[in-house]
N, C-alpha and C positions, 0 to 999 in steps of 0.2 A: 330422372333429372341427373345430369352428369356430375354435378357437385355432390349430391347425396350419394351416388354410386361410389364416388371417389372416397368420401368420408367413411363409408361402411367397409369398403374394400380393403382399406389399409390395415384393418385388423388381421388380414390373412396374407397379404403380399406386401412387398416393399413399395416404397414411394416410387421407385423407378418404374415398376410395372404399371402403377396407376398413371404415371406420366405418359407411358407409351399407349395406354388404352384410349385416353380421351384427347390426345394431342391433335388428332385429326379434326376434332369437332369444336374444341374450345381451348382458349389459352389458359394455361394453368395458373397464371397470376391471379385468377379469381376462383381457384379451386376451393378456397376456404372463405371467400367473401365475394359478393357481387360487386363490391366497390374495391378496385385495385389499390386505392389509396388507404384503405382500412387495413393497415399492416399490423404485425404483432406488437410493435412499440406503441401504436395508438390504442390498440385494444387493451394493452396492459394499463395504460394511463386511464382509460375509461373504467377498467376494472377496479383500479385503486380509488377512483372517485366514488364508484358504487360502494366499495368497502367503507370509505369514510362516511358515506351517507346512510350506511347500514341497509342498503338494498342488496340483500344477500343473494337472491336469485340472479340479479344482474351481475353481481360480482362473479358468481360461478360461471355464468354463461360467457362473459367476456374474458375471464382468465383462462378458461378452457380453450376458447377460440384463439387467444393469444399464444398459448403454448402449442396448439396444433399448427398455427400459422408459422411459428418459429421453427418447428420441426420440418414443415414443408419447405421453408426458406433454406434451412441448413442442408436438407437432403438434396434440394435442387442444385445448390452451389457445389456440393460434393459430387453429385452425379455428373454435372457438366465437366468438372475437372477430370474425373476418372474416364468418362466416355471419350473426351477429346484426347486424353493421353493415350488411351488404348488404340483408338482408330487411326491416329495420324500416321501417315507415312510420307516422307519427303517427296515432293513432286518430281516426276521423272524428267521433265524438261526444265531443269534449273539453269541458272546463268553459268554454272561451272561445268555443265555436261560436255561442252566442246573443248574443254581445256585438257592439256596433257596430264598424266598421272602425278608428276612431280608438283605441278602447280596446284592440282586439286588437293594433294596431301598438304601442301604448305598453307592452303586456305581452307583446310578442313573445318576449322572452327566456324566458318560461315554456314555449314550444314547444321551445326548445333543451333545457331541463332535463327536459321531458317525454320527449324522445327519449333523453336520457342515462339516465333512470330505467328506461324500457322496455328499452333496450339492456342495461343492467346486469342486469335481471331475466332477460332472455333468456340472457345469458352464464352466470348462476348455474344456471339450469335445464339448460342444455346440459351444463355440467360435471357436475352431479349425475346426469344421465341416463347419462352415459358413465362417470364415475368410480365411481358408486355409493357403496359403503362405504369406498372408498380414501381415505386421508388426503390432502387436497389441499395443505395448508400445508407448504412445504419451506423449510428455513433458507437464507438467502441464500448463505452460504459453500458449502453443498452444491451449489446451482445453479451457482455460479461454478466449482467444481471440474469439473463436467460441461461447462460452456461452454468451459473451457480444455482439455477433452479429456484430463483426467487419467487416466481409465480406460484409455485407449489406451497410456499410459506403462507401466501394469502389464501390460496385455495383451501388449505386444510381448515382454516378457521371459517371460511364461508360455507364449506360443506357441513361443518359442525352446526352452524346456525340454521341450516335447512334440514337438519336431522339425517344427514347421509354419513353415518358414523364410520362405516367401513371405508368409504371414499376419503373421509377426513383423515383416518389413520394412514391409509396408503399414501395420501399426499404428503402428510407429515414425514412418513418414512422415506419417501422419495427425496424430500428436501434434506433429511438427515444424512442420507448416503453421500451427499455432496458437501455437507456441513456437519461432520460428526461431533464437533465440539459445541454445537448450539444447544445449550442446556434447556431452554424453554421448549424446544421441539422434542427433546428426549422426554421431558416431563409430560408433554401433551400426549405422546404415544403411550406412555404408561397409564395416563388417565383414561384414554380411550379404551384400553384393554381392560382395566380394572373396573372403572365406573360404568362403562357402557357395553361391556361384554364382547368387544370385538375380538374374534378368534384369530390366532396366528395365521391360519391358512387363508384368511380374508385379507391379510396385509400383503400388498405386492408393490414392487418398484414399478411405478408407472412409466419409467423410462428404461426398463430392463432391455437388454440386448438379447437377440435370439441365440447367439452362441452360448450365452450363460444359461439360457433356458434348456437347450439341448444337453449341455454339460450336466446340469442338475438332474435331468431325466436319466442320463447315462449312469450317473452315480447311484441313483435309486435302483436301476436295473442291475448294477453290479452287486449291491448288497442283497438283492433278491435272487441272485444266481441266474438271472435272465441274460444269457450270453448273447443271444441274438439282439436283444434290446441294447446291450452295451455297445455292440458293433454299430447298430443303426444310429444311435444317438451320438456316440462319440465321433463317428464319421461325419455326421451332419454338423456337429459342433465345430469340427476342424474347418469345414468348408465355410461356415459362417464366420469363424475366426479370421480366416484369410481375407474375407470381404471386409470385415470390420477393421482389420489392420490397414487395408488399402484406404478405407475411408478416413481412418485416423491420420495417415500420412498425407492424404489430400487436404485434410482440415488444417494441417500445419502450413499450407501454402497461402495463407491469408495475408492481410495487410501487414506492412512493416514500416515503422517510423524511423527514417534515417536521421542521424544526429544533426546533420546540417550540410546539405548540398555536397556530398562527397564526390570524388572522381568516379567515372563510370565503373571502372574495374573494382573499386572499393565498394561501391554501392551494390554491385552484383554479388561480390563475395560476402559482404556483411549480411545481405538479405538471405543468401543461401545458408549461411552459418546459423541464423536464427531458425530457419526451416529445419536444418539438420539436427539442431539441439532438440527441437520439438519431436521430430520423427524418431530419434533414438529413444525418446521417452515413451513412445507408443506401447512398447512391451510392458512397461510398468502400468500404464493406464489400463490396458486390457486385462492385466492379471490381478486387478483389484477386485476381490470378492467381498461383498458388503462394504466394510470400510477398511479391511485389512489387505495388505499385499500378500499374495500367495506365491511363494517361491516356485520357480520352475513350472509355472502354470501351463504353458504351452507344451512343454516336453511331457508332462504327466499324461496327456492324452494318449501318447503311445505306450505308456506303461499299462494303462487300462486295456488298450487295444491288443497288445501282445498277449496278455493273459486270456482275454476273451477269445481271440483267434486260436490260441493253444487249446482252450477247453473245447472249442468246436472242431479241433483237429485240422484247422486251416493253417498248416505249419509254415507254408511259404509266406503267408501274410504275417504270421507271428514273428518270423525271422526278420522280415522287412521292418516291422514295428520296433523290434529290438535294436536293429542297426540305426534306425532313426532316433530313438531315444538316446543311444550312446553318442550320437553326433553332438547332442547338446550337453549331456552329462556323462562324459567318458569314464569317470572314476566310480560310478555307482556300483557298489559291490553286488547288490541283488541282480542287477541287469547283467553284469559281467558273469555271474553264476549261471543265469539263464542262457547267455551266449555259449558258455562252455557246455551246457547240457545239450543244446541243439547240435553242437559240433560232435560231441562224444557219443551221444545216444541216437541221434536222428540222421547223422551222416552229412550235415551241412559243413561248409568251409567258409573261410573269411570273405570270399567274393560274394557270398549270398547276403551278407549283412550290409547291403547297399541302402542308404537312406532314400526315402521317398523324394521324388523330384521336386514337388512343391515345398516340402520341408527344407530340402537342401537349398533351394532358391531363397527361401525366407532366412535361413541361417547365414548364407553368404552375404545377403544384402545387409543384415544386421551387423555382421562382422565388419563389413566395409564401412558402414556408417560410423561405427564406433571407432575404427582406426582413424577415419577422417577427423572425427571430433577430438580424438586424443591429440592429433597433430595441431588442431586449432588451440586446444587448451595449453599445450606445452610450447609450441614453436611459432604460432601465428603472431605476427608483430602487433603489439599494442603499445602505443607510446606513453611513457611516463613524462609528465610535464614538469619542467623545472619551476621552482617557486617564482623566479624572476619573470617567467613568461605568463604568470597568472594574470588574467584580465577579467576579474569578476567584481561585482559590487561588494562593498564591505558593510552594507547595512546589516545590522544584527537584530534579530528578533529575540524573544525570550526563551526559545527552545534550543537545546543542543541537538546534534545530529540524531537522526533516527537510528534505532538499534540495528536494523538491517543494513543501513548505510555504513554504520560503524564496522560491522563484521565483514561487509564487502570490501571495505578499505583494508582491513587486516588481511583478508585472503588475497587481494590484489597485490599487496606488497610481498606476501609470502610466495605467490606464484612467480613474481619477477625475480625472486632469489630463493629458490626452494631449499637452499642450504640453511637458511635462517629458521630458527625454531626456538622454543623454550621461553622462559619468563622474560629474559632480557629483550628478545625480539618484540614480544607483544607490548611490553612497557614502552618501548620506543615508538611504536605505532600509536598507542594511547596518548603519549606525550605530544605527538605530532598534531593530534586533533584537540589538544587543550587539557587533557587529564594528566596531571603531572604529579609524580611522587615528590613530596616535600621532605619527608623523613622516612627512612626505611629500617631494615632489620638491625643494622649496626647502631643507628642513632637511638632506636627505641629498645635495644637490648632484648630482642626476641622476634618472633615471627609476627611482626606488626608493621603497619604503615600509616602514614598520614598523606593524603593527596588532595588536590584542589581541582576545580573545574567540573563539578558534577551537577550542580543546580545553579540557576541564575536567580536574581532577586525576585523576579516575577513568579517563578515557580515556588520559591520559599513562601512568598506571601499567599499564594493560592492554597498550599498545603496547610498553612497556619489558619486560613479562613475555614477550612474544613474542621480542624480539630477544635477550634474555638466554639464550635456549635454544641459541644458537649460540656457538661459540668465537671469540675474536678472532684476527686474522691476526698476522703477525710484527710489524706496526706498532701493534698494540693497537687495531685497528679492527674493529668488527662491522658487517656489512651484510646486509640481507635484502631481497630483491625481492618483488613480488607473486606471481610464479611460485613462488618458494621458500616464501613464506608459505602459498600454496595447498597445496603438497605437505605442509607441516607440519600443516595442518588435516586433510588426508586421513589422516594417520597418527595424529593426536591431536586429538580434538574439543575439548579444553580451550582450544585456540587459536582456536576459531571466532569468538568475540566480538572478539578482537584483529583478526582479518581484517576483520570487519564494520566495526569502528571505523576501520581503515585506509582502507577503500574509501569510507566515508561522509565522512571528513575530506578525502580527496582530492577528491571532487566539490565539497565546500563551498569549498575553497580555489581550485578551478578557476573556479567562478562568480565569486568575489571578485577574483582576479587578472585574469581575463579582462575584467571591467568596469573595473578600474583602468587596464589598458593599452589600453582601448577596442577590444577585439578581438571581432568578431561571430562569427568562427570560431576556436575555441580548443580544442585537443585535447590529450590526455594522451600524452606521449612516453615517460616513464619515472617510476617511483615506487620509492622505497627508504627503508628505515629505516637510519640511520647512527649508531653509537655509538662514541665514542672513550674509551679507558681513561684514568684520571687521569695527568697529566704533572706531575712535581714542579717542573721548571724550564722555563718557556715559551721560554727562550732556546735550549733544546736541540732545537729542532724541525728543525734541519738546514738545508741550502741551499735547499730548496724551500718553496713557500707552500702550506700545507694548505687544502683546499677543503671546503665544506660537503658535497659529494658523496662525500667520502672519498678523493679523489685528492690528489696533491701535485704542483704544477707549478712550473717555474722562474719567475724574476722577469719574464721577457719572454714566457713561454709562455701559451697559452690551453688550457683543458681540452678533451680530445678529445670528438668526437661532437656538437658544437653547431653550429647554423647561425644566420644572421641572423634567422630566424623564431622562435627559441626563447626561452623565459622560464623563470625558476626561482623557486620559492617554498620557504621553509624554515619548517616548523612545529616549534617547539622543544618537547621533551618533559621537559626537566629545568630546574631552576633553578641557574644558574651565575653568581654575581656576579662572579667573577674572569675570565670569558670574554667573548667578543663577536665581532662581525664588522666588518671594515673594508674600505674600497674604495680603489681607485687612481684617480688623476686621469688625464687624457688623456696626460700626459707620463710615465705609469707610475710616478709618485711615490706612495709610501704616504701616505694621509691619516691623520689622527688617528683613533682608534677611533671609528667613526661610531656604533656601537650597543654601548656597554659594558653588559655584563650581559645574560643571556638568561633567559627565564621560560617555564614551561609555559603554553601558550595564546597565546604571541606568534607572529606570522607576519611574515617578511621576504620581500619580493618584489623582483626585479630582472631585467634583461635578461641572457641567458646569456653574452653577450660582455662584460658589465660585470665587469672584473677585481675579484676580492675575495680576502680571506684571513680566516682565523679565528684567534683567540687560544685556545690550549689551556687546559684547566682542571685544577685539582688534584683535581677530582672528576669522576665520569663525566659526559660531555656527549653528549646524544642529540637527534636531530631526525628529522623526516620530510621528505625532500627530493623534490620533484616537479618534473619538467621538462615544460613545455608547449610546444606548437608551433601556429602559425597555418597550417601546411602540412598539409592533409588527408592527403597521401600518407605522412606520418610518424605518423599516428594509430595508437597501439598498442592492439590489442584485448584486452590482458591483463586490464584492469579489467572489461571486459564478460564475459570468460570466467570470472573469479572470481565475479562477481555471478550468472552463470548456474549455477555450481556450488552456490552458497549457496541459490539458488532451488530447485534439485533436492533439496537437503537438506530444505527446508521441505515440498516435495511428498511426500517419503518418510515424513515424520512424521505419522502418523495417530493420532487419539485412541483410547485404549483403550475397552473397553466401559463406558459410563457407568453402566449399571444395576448391574453387578457391584461397581464401586467404591462406589457410593452405598449398596448393601446392606451393604458392609463398614463404612462410616461409621455406619449404623444399628445394626449389631451392637456397635459400640464406644460407643454412647450418644448419637450425634448425631441429633436429631429435628427435622424440618421443622415449624415452627409455622404459618407462612402463606407463600403464594407467589402471584406473578402477580396474577390477578384479585382475590384476597383483599386484595392490597395496592394495588388500583386501578391496575394497569399490567402490562405484560409484562416479563419478565426482571427480576423482583424476588423475593427470598427472604429469610426470616428463619428461623434455625435455632438451637437450643440444644444445649449439651453438646459443643461442638467441642473445648474443653479443660476440664480440671477445676479445682477450687478451688486445688489446690497450684500448678498452672502459672500461674494468674492471680496468685497471691501472689508467685511468683518473678519474674514480669514486672514487677509493680508495684515490687518491691524493686530490680530492675535499673534501672527508670526513676528511682527515688529516688537510687540510687548513681551513675548515669551520666548522667542527663539534665541538660542545662544550659538556662538560660532562653533561649528563642528558637531553640534549635537546630533546623535544618530549614527555617527561613524566612529569606529575604533581605529586607533593608530597603532599598528604593530603590537596588538594584544594588550595595550593599556587603554584606559578610558579617559585620557586627557584630551580635551578638545583641541582642534587645530584650526588656526585662523584661515589658512589658505585651503581652497578646495582640495580634496584628496585626488582630484583628477587633473587639475591644471593650476599653475602658479599665477595665472592671470585673472582669477576670480576669487571672491570671498564667498564662502559657503556658510549658510546659516540654516539650522533646522530645528524643528520642534516635534518630538515624539509624543505619542499618547501618554506615555509614562510621565514625562516631564510636565505636560499640559495639566494633568490631573493634580500633580503636586502644586503647581502654581495656582490652580483654582482653590485648593484647600487653604493655601496661605493667603488668598485674596489678591494675589498679584495680577491675575486675569479673572475675568468674570466667568461665573459658572455657565452662563448662556453661550459664551463664545466657545467653550469646550464642548458643550452639547451640540453646537453647530458643526464643529470639527467632526464629531462622531456621526451625526445624522447625515451630513453631506457625503462623507466617505461611505457610509452604509448605503446611501442612495446609489452611489457609483457601483458598489459591489452587486447590488440587486440588478442594476441595468446590465452589467456584464454577464451575470449568471443567466438572466432571461434571454438576452440577445443571442448568446451562444447555445441556448436551449439545452442547458445542462440538466440531466436527470438526477444528479446528486447535488446536494447543497454545496455552495462555495463559501469557504471560510477565510477570514483575514489571517494572513501570516504576519504581516507587518505594515504599518501605516506611518507616513513621514511627510510633514509639512515642510517644504524646502524652498528656500530663496537663494538664488545665485546672483551675485552682484559683480559687474565688471570693475576691475581695478583701474582707477583713473591713470592715464598717462602711459599705459603699457599695451595699448590695443593695436597699435600700428603693425601691419604685416603679420597678424596672428595666423598660424596654420594649425594650431592645436584645437582639440574639441573640448567643449564644456564637459561632456561625458563620453568617453571612448566607446566604440562599438562593443557590444557584449550581449549575451543572453542572460536572462534572469534566473535560470535554473541549470545552466550548463557552463562548462569551462571552455572558453574559446582558445583554439590553437591557431594562431595567426599564420602558421606555416602552410597548413593545408585547408583552412577554413572550416574544419570540423568543430563541433561544439559538444563536448562529452558531458552527459548528465550523470556526473559522479562527483563525490566529495573532492575538493572542498566547496563546490558550488552548492547553492541552496536548492537541493534536488526536490524538496517537498513543495516547491512553488510550481503551480500549474498555469496560472493566468496572472496578468499584470494590467494595471491601468494608471493613467495620469490624468488628473483633473486640473486644468489650468485656471489661473486666477486673474491674469492680466495680459496685456499685449503692448504696454507702453515701454518698450525696450527695443534694442536692436540686436539682431542675431538670435541665437537660442532656438532655432527651428529643430523640431523632432524629426528623425528620419528612420525608416526601416532600411536595413542594409543588406547587400549581397554578402556571400560568404567570403569575398575578398575584402570586406569592410567598406567598400564604396557605397555611396548613398543610392538607394533604389527609389523610395517614395518619400518626399519631404512634406511636412505638415507644419503649419504655423499655429502657435498657441493663441488663445483668446479666452476671456472670462467665460466660464460655463462649458467649455469644450472638454470632452473626455476622449481619450484614445485607449481602447482596450485591445488586448492581444494575447495570444498564447505565449507563455513565459519563455519558451524556447526560441522565439523569433529574435533574430539579431536586430539591434537598434542602437541609436546613439543620439547625441545632442550637439548641434553646432555651437561654436563659441558665442557667449554673450559679450558683445563688444561695447554696449552702452546701456546703462540703467540696471534695473533689477527684475529678474524673472522669477515668479513664484508659482508653485503648483503643489498639489497633494499627490504624492506617489504612493501607490498601493500594490501590494503583492498578495495573491490569493492562493489557497490550497484546497484540494479536495479531501485532504486527510484531517479529520477533526482533532487528531492528536497534536496538530501544530497550530491550533487556534491561538490567535494573539492574546496572550494572558493580560497584557496591559489594557486591552479594550474591556475584557470581562471585569477586571478590577476597577476600571474607570466607571463603568455602569453602576457598580456597587457603591462607589464613593459618591457619585452624583445622586443616587437614590437616598443615601444617608444624609447628604447635604440638604436635599429637598425636605426630608422628614424633620431635620433640625430647624429649617426655616419655618416650616409649618407650625412646629411646637412653639417657636419664638413668637410667631404671629398670634397663636392662640393665647399665649401667656400675656402678651401686650393687651389683647382684647379683654381678658378677664380683669386686669388692673383698671382699665378705663371704666368698666362697668361698675366696679366697686367705688370708684371716685364719684 
């Protein structure tokens, strides 16, 4: 049977050969499955279902098939690209053939595009011929899961459950090579070796490349003195390396997401730059052995070969290998000595040291690509937008920007002005994004600082929630380390967001304090949360000096465990006006309270040997205390271990069957009105009936009872509400955030049930968007906002403004060229957006998707229960509301769990607490009546 021949044959030859053998008799779209629709993404989902149902044999079978089919899919894509690139020659009878040379030269670029068109046609035909009816389009996140070898993470456990220990170890090892920081996998590998006796020679990389296999055999032959073996295997390794390099470069030519409808020439250039960046990196990808980068991996082939050829007295080949090696590493002293030996003792001269043709071609191509990329990095125009041109929403969630976005912003500013450097430059960048020094070295009489903008109220509350779970010690102090926090999360997932907040804030403060102290190497030594119970009389603190770390030391003592290379930052979580931190001078005399009063979001930094003390408070006083070091040997891996655990949680969370849930929505009355192409784009949907009229009325009532003018928008970095809409002077804007809604419920200003409806209706919207777009990763709330816009009476005649100008929800629109850049200060963490409408008894206020020139493309009318969901990068706006009030729930979603909306998490806790209290009150009332 052709299918079985193919599956067995691939152990010995490449997929390309398998394709050639059976192409004449069967379409390869079914090489791994008789059903062309049963592709690797579907097999993977079936495998996960089997895993969850503990059907281990089915898990193994489907995960193996999924990985095999992915390899087949990937290899087919690459083979088509390479084959079409190599075989295409421009047609002899082109439209330019009869033109004179000058005209042909002036239009020479047409030849380039002619080749592109013919090559594209060739690739499409190649894929169609092989894939047949098989769906070719695969979501990016699915491809990423397979590129990251996620199937092997499941396979290793399923193999273990069916007692295939060697396979389980190899699968775990295969996953580890792509995810070297995944601690659970490391532990599993050790367990398989120690507890089940799996030998090292049984552990293999199931995705190992042939060039690495030959290289390994060649090195074995070298150590055994088998020079024929060295020559054979290293020459084979080189040929396989060239093929793998070609495949790597072809793999870089995949999909590319343009920021927003750019001009043709910009689209071509930007796409090629992304390809170029990837292709330049192939040398690093191919030179990774196990999990380590091996310097000069390619060139070292010729080092081995020159010695083996010399030992076999094939001197011409040895000289050629010497010249090739020196092409890549011209200053290597050993090889230069070899070159001199060949010249002085064997009669060769400089002309003999000519590099191999293939190696020279590889070298020149790499050099050319690197020079092009250098031009891109240094001179290629990227526009810096002025603040006055910013046209992004100002809705604020509870999270500051992501660590990687922060550092990208720093590097972007530095790249635009390479002369800038040093502490002052970085502090200006941090200040631009909200982290500002309030008091520095001169104010605090030492290498110290006080800054603001590091944590928001919701983050402080979440961290307080975690530390409140433990009891205080005999001195009224609560402390929790990252290790203890990690164990807490393993027992109770309610603390997961607190751990994520702790880790993210730790990295943020590390970047800031490292730049303040001008440290290029700056590592985390210790992280802890410290809370002190209220103290009635600060004079009763005893003979020792209380420290931020929770210790208490004598007047002349220094806290234990610190070195000259250590630094401390303290991020406060509570507001304590009666507390503070003070420092000692060099004569160990107590200074006046250097920093009276502490606030959530404030950060203090100082050297670890800088003596300090704290003033106790009459209310609970809490902080996140981080110790850093510039000594790499004291780098604590605990933060990386915790991050790895959280990553494993993400990998374990797979989306439920979307079609089943969508059918449930349909049975409950939700109907899709238009989607995707009908709305002139991908990842767009409009549906009706998500909630009923009663729910709409209840949410509008909640908005009227609880919304305040301007709630949810910040005005120029302060938190004072503004009566007029931030987008137009002709409308009143009122909003209700989750954070405010739960406060109102606690105070009794609004009903608990109305807030529960706010949460459940918005959650229903999130679930619909996640399932309709068939996302394989969970979608999380980033921010939720109940919004009403009211037309100002008497000012509506002749309005040309918009209720909400055209914008993207995760990118910064440049109205000059229509591009939308997904970069700070936009909310880059947002991936999808949705609007759930509550009424239609108003005039104007239509939602519209927009062209890149901001003109309307598709216009949609709001009505109760209607939801519009879309990719957050899609440009959209709202026409002016000219009469009445328009209400909706606006929602922004993220695929990054680190940006989960803290207010929702805390709201659920408060509502649960209120339910418990009501239940207890009810029980108490019942017992009294029984006694009567």
